[in-house]
N, C-alpha and C positions, 0 to 999 in steps of 0.2 A: 859714450857716443856708439850706436853702431846702425849700418846702415847698409842695405846686400846693393851689389850693382850688377845691374843685366847687361851682358856681352853678347850681343846675339853675333855668331860666329859661323862662315861658312870661309875655308882654306885662308886661315890665318896664320898659319903654323911660324911665319915669318918673325910675325907684329907681336905674337902672345905672350915672349918674355919680357918685351919690354912693357908692354902693357900692364902685364899684373904683378910687375917688378913696382912699378910705381904706384900701387893703390896706398893710400894713406892707412895710416893705422887707425882701427873701426869700420874700414871698409872691407866688404868680403865678395868676393867675384864669382859671380854666378854664369860660367860661360854657357851659353847654348850652343850644343853643335848640330846646325841646321846639314847636314848632310857633308858633311867634309871628307876629303879623300886624299887630305896628306900628314893626316894624322893629330890636327888640331885638340881633338879631344883628347890624346893622351897626355902631349905636352903643355894642356892646361891642368892636368889634373895631377900631372908630377910636381908644378909649382905650385901647387895646394890650392886650387880653386874648385867648388863646386861643380861640378859637368852634369847637365842634363841633356838629352837629348830631343830633337823635334825634327822628325822625319817630314812633315808638311813643308814644302821651300817657302820662303818666305818670309821678308824682314816681321812684319806684324805677328806671324806666325811664332816667330822664334820670341819675339818680347814679349806676347802673350804667355808662353810656357815657361820664360823667366821668369816675370810677375807670378805665376803660379807657384812655384818654386821658390819664392822669397817670404822671410818670416816675419821682417821688420817691419816696424812702423813705416818708415820712413825707406824709398827704394830711389834707385838713380839707374839710369838707362845712360852708356854712353858706347859710341862705336870701338870697334876691335880691331881698328887697323893702324892704330898708333898716331891718326888725326889729331886724334886729343889727348889732353894729356890729364891723365888719373889724379896726378896729386894738385890738381883744381879742381877737383869734387866738392871738396870744404866750402867754397865760395857759392857753386848752385845747390848744395842741400842746404847750407847752413839758413836761410829766409824759411826752409820749410820747419826745419828743427825747431826755429824758435819763434815757429807761429804767426812769422811776418807776411807770410806770401801759401797760397795751395799750390801753385805748378809755377817751378823757375824753369826757363828755358838757357842756355850758354850761347850766348852770340860770340858766334865767332869772328875768329881777327886775326888773317893770315899774318905769318912770324916768317914767311919762308917763300922764296919765288917756287911758283907751281903749284902753291899750297889747294888752291883753290880755281878750278878752270874757269874760264869766264862763260861759256855758257850754264853751266851750273850756278854759279854766282848772278847771273841775270835770270835765272828762272828762279830762284830761291826770291828774290828781290820780287819779283812779281808776286809769287805765290802769298808774299810777306803782306802786299800791298791788297789782294785780295781778301785775305782771312782778316785783314784791319777792317774792311769795306762791309765785310759779312758778318762781323763781331762786334766791332768798336774797339778791341782792344790791341792797344799800339804796340806790335810788334816788328821787329827787322828781321827776323833769320829763323826759321823753322829747326833750328838746332838741334841734334840728335842729343845734345849731352844735356838729363833733365833730370828734375827730381819734384817727387810727390808724394803724398801719403799712399799706401797699396790697397788701404782698403775703399780709399775712395775712388781709386783707379779701375779696382775693380766694379765698383756701382756706375762706372760709367757705362758699364758694358760697348766697350770696341768693338767692332765688328771686323773690322779691314784687318786680313793676313798677310798683307803685302806691301807695297810702298808708299799706300797712305795713312799707315797707322799713326805714325808722328803726327799729320795734320788731324786726322782725326781725334787725337786726344787732344788737341789746343782747340779744337772747334767747340767739343763737346766740354769741354772744363767752362771757355767762357760762356756757353750755351746755358751752363748750369750754376754762373755768378760765381766760378772760382777766383781768387786775386792772382793775376798772371803777373809776373815781372822778367827781366832781364840781365842778364850779370854777363861781363865779357869775359871769355877765353880763347887762349891761342888756338891755333888752328894751323896743321904743320902738312907737311906732302906724306899721302900716305904709304905704310910699306904693302908691296903686290898691288895688284890690279883691281880696279872698280869693278864690284858688279853690278853698279849703276852708271854713273857716267864715263863706263871705261868700254860701254857697247851702245850701240845705236840702238838695242831691241831693249837695253836695262834702262836706256833713260826714257825711252817712250813709253815703256810699261808704266814709271814710275808718274810722270804727265799724268796717264791716262787713269792711273790709280788716285791721285790727288785731286783730279778734276770732278770725278765720280764723287769725292767726299764734300767740297764744296758747293756740289750741284743739289746734296739732301736738304 
């Protein structure tokens, strides 16, 4: 088994050793440095990760760059802030590798106090409801840990380069008739400050990006 794991990264020096150190055998880290100023790229490289740079700021821009850098048939995505445990990547990638699903989302289950702020959790629940109504796919979480086949992802021609990327992936996959499923994954308190829910500007930017995706 060989799976590339795209890890969008913006100032995650504190979390990188834990994240990269917990990748299972057969899973290769592709850290996409999105303009870090804390030495994240150098730390990731010293830990054996493939490091690529994406100067255009935005979660979607970083994910797109990592997808282009990947070489394996199946690709995973995972946040780089230690909220998600890379040791659980096989349960997300497994159905895609076996041919049982085309896109698998990790449904986040908080395992510690403060792991998922209430406003973010409520917003995610409402977005999942809107996705179910828009696509008919029964999902409960727009989880950032996910797996799909690289060629098929590229063929979706995802356009969002900011916070709507993950949502657009799900909507376009559903529109294309993909088999979408969920599997539970642990969700932990992040290391460091959130770039989205940690600031009012980041939160509202994410909301605007996702509304645009659903309006298409």
